[in-house]
N, C-alpha and C positions, 0 to 999 in steps of 0.2 A: 231936284231932281223928283220927277212927277216918275209917280208910282204904279201899275196896272195890273196886280196879284192876279190869275184865275186860273180855276179847276179841270184840271180834264179828268173825268171820276173817281174826283177827292173834295169836301167840302176843305176849303182854308180857312181855319178858326184864325183867329185873330192876335198867338198868339206866333204865333207863324206866320202873320203878316208884319207882324210886330221885327219879326228875328230876321227877315228879310229886305224890309225895309233898314233898320238899320246897318243892320249889315253893307247895303246897296250906298248909307253914304256917307265909308270907306274912296267912292268911287269919286264920289265928290272934288273933292282936291286935287284929281286928274283933266281934269272936264274942267275946261272956260265955260260961262253960261250956264252951270250948272243948271241952273234952273227953269232954262228953255230944255232940256232936253228930256225924253223920257226913254221911262226902262219899260220891257214890258219883262213880264215874268210867267212861265205854266209852266204847273206842278202837273204829273201827270204818276197816274200809280199801277204799276203791275206786280200781279201775285204779294208778295212784302218787299220788290221793291219801288223806291220815287225817282225820280228823273226829277232834275231845276234845269230850265231850257230858258235864259236871260238874252235877255237880246234890247242892245243902246246903239238905234238910229243915232246915227251925227251927222252934222253939215252934212262933208262929206262920204263919208267912214259906216259901218256900220260892225263894229263888233258885240260877239252869238261864244255865247258859253251856254256847253251844254253836258251836264251826269248824272249819273247815275250810281244809290248806293243803297244800301236796306234803311239806314239813315235819315228821315228828312234837311238833317241839320248840317249834316253832313254833310249830304248832299252841295249845302247851301253853300257849306264857309268852303267844298270843295271848289266851284263852280264859280265865285265871287276870283279867289285867288287864284280862276284863274284866266279872270278878266283883265284883275289886280295887273297881270305875268304880262297879260297881249298888252297892255297899255302902256305899259316902263318900257318893255322891251323899242316899243315901234313909238313911242311918243316924237322921237323929234324924228323920223319919216314919215309919222299924220300930219306934226306939224309944215316941216317942209310939202306938202303936200297941197297941202287946208291951204295953204299961200300962195299954188303955182295954178291950181284949179279952181272950176270956180261951178263943178258935177254935183246935180243929188244924186242920191240914187232910191229907188223905191221899189220899194222886195211886194209882195199881194201876193199872197201862197195860200192856194184853194187845195183844200182835204177831203177824200172822198179813203172814207173805208169801206173795201170791201174784202172780209182778211177768208171770206168764205171757197173766194175763184183766187186762186196765185199766182194765177196771168194775167190780168188783169190789172190796171193802172192806178194802183191806193193814195196816191199824192200828185197833184198835179203843178210847178207849179208856172208863177208868167212873171219872166221877169221883165224889167223895162230897162235895155241894154243903152250904156250911155258909156260915149267918148271917150278913151286913157289909156296911153300906151301901155307896156307892156311888166316895164315897174309898177307899174301903179296896180296890173291886177292883178300879179303875184302878191303885193299889201292886202288887198281883197281879201285872193286865197286865203290867205293867213290868217287876214282876223278872224275872219267868220270860217275859218277852220276844217275849211270844206277839200275836195280831193281834185275839181274842177270850178271854174270859175269862167263864163262869159258871161265877153265885151266883145266893143266895136275899137277894131285897133287906128289910131289917130293919125300915125303912119301910110295905111293903107287906105285906109277908110272901106272896114270888109271886118263884117264881125270875124271874130274869134274867141281858141279858149285855150283856156292857160291848165295847165296840169300835174299834176304834181309823180313826175315819176317810180319807177317800183327801186330801182336801183338807182335813185338821188338825183336832182334835180329839177327838171323846172321843162317840158314840153309845151310847144303853142299848134295849135288847128287852125289856119286856116279859113274860110270860105271862099267861093275863087263868085 
């Protein structure tokens, strides 16, 4: 697994890099062709709290975890544990979907920080909307840990958003 580590407002030491590399190697056993996998790790600091964000784009899915703790090593451990649980929980679903579909997901993230004006957009994301069914969209939503997920519904050939409802379950919004 190729691991790219970068610090956002923090210098990443060799000890930090070694710790992350050692912990991410635990995930190799779950990934086929792990030598072709690229993990991206971003370490952010705000006050005394440190955030570790790990993203692993696979052939058809993106596995992501973000954890904030006062201790860097605790944040890494927690983030890796979350990813390992996600992979184990969804391994059969992921395998079934990988053989069923041939779509790639490319997410381009453009961030602009302007904390002076709270009414301005501070983060923009451009997502390549790929065709998939509703079940696959829900799986992506869960794997990414987001509240909603944008996709093109295969059944209707329209853009749609699947989201988590506050009272449980999922909702679907579809464009006309």
